[in-house]
N, C-alpha and C positions, 0 to 999 in steps of 0.2 A: 272884883270879888269881893263879898262882903265878909266881916269877920265869921258871921256863921259859917258860910261858904269854906272859909279858911280851916275852922275847926274839923269839918266832916273830912276835908282833904288829908289834915293830920291825922285823922282816925284811919283813913286809907293808908297812910304812911305807917302807924303803928301796926296795922294789920301784916304790912309785908314784913316789918320786924318780927313780927309772932311767927310768920311763915318761915322766915330764915331760922328763928331759933329753934323750930321743930323739924330741921333739917331740909327744907323744902326751898325752890328759889323765892327770894325776896320780894313778892309782890303781893298786895292786897287792895281790896275794893269794897264800896257799899253802894246801895241803891238808895236814895233817899226820895221821899215825896215832894210835893210841890212845897209843902209847909216848912219842910227841912226833917222831918221825921225819918228815922233810919228804917228802911223797911226789912232789909238784908244785908248782911255782908259775908264775905268771903276771904279766904287767902289760899295764895296757891298751894296745890297738895300733889303735883306732879311727882315727886319723887316717893313720897309716901304712900300716895295711892297706885305707883307704877301705872301711870296714865298720863300720857303726853298732852292730853287736852284737858287735864285738871287745872287751869288757869282761872283765879277767880273772876276776871270779865265774863268769861264763857259760862261759868257755873251760874253767875248772877243774871247774863241774859236769858239762859236755859230758864232759872227761875221764873223770870218776868213773862216770860213765854207761855209757861204753863198758870201760873197763879195770878196774873193782872190781866184785865181786860184791855183792849187797844187805848180807851182813852186815858186809862190810868199810867198803863205803861208811857204814853207819849208824854205827861205830866212829870217824869220821874228824871232824875239827874244820878248819872253814874258817877260816883268820886273814886278815883284809880292812882294808886301809886306810880304809875308809869302809862305810858302812851299804850293802848291796847295794840297788840301785834294785828296783823293780817287775818288769822284765823278769828280772834276776839272781836276785831271790828264788824267783820261780816256777820257774825252772831248779834251783835249788838244792833247792827241795821236790819237784819230780819225779825228781830224781837220788839221794834217799834219804840224803843227807848227814846226819851226827848232830847238828852245832851249828856257829853261825856266832858268832866274835866280831870284832868290828869295833872302829876306833878313833874315828873320827869319825862321829856321827850324821847322817842326812839333813838334821836342820834344823841342825846344826852348820855342814856342808856349805853350805847355803842362805846362812848368815850370812856366809860367806866370800867369797862372789860378790857382784857389781855388781849393783844393782837391775836389774830387767828381762832377767836373763838365765835365767830358769828356762823350762823346757819347758812349754809350754801343751798340756792334753789337747785332741785336736781334738774337736768338736762329735761327738756320738753320736746314734743313734736304735735303737730296738728293746726288747725283742724284738717279733720279727717272725715270721708264717708258721711259728708253733710247729708245728701239723700236720704240715707237710712236714720241718721243720728236724728233728722228734724221730725220724724213721724210722733214718736211718743210725745214731743214737745209742742208741737203745732196746734194752736188753740187752747192751750192751758191757760195761758195770760189773757184773758178777757175778762 
């Protein structure tokens, strides 16, 4: 990692501190172009917005999907204070962003949390009704 990239990652950490100071979970992210220019930045606002999806990584992925053409998106780097969760990682993949650089890993984050505070996956069942479910999907991905 270059010194310039370290500065961008430090800015993401500062955005996380701003989110926490504003009453939200401590996560921040920014999106930089190939030359290191900051294109957009976000803070977690899931509590103040009363929106469980208001993660900064998801907000930036949505912004990139709306505002950037595919070639520009592919040339960007997201700098984020923590490894994106599964929801955000899916949005990042679909938005076509080039790469993600994070400060804390998900395991490191979990190590900083008190025991019993992790989100539990709900029980699931499936697959089911394959013959019916495939009809609207079949042929779409060509």
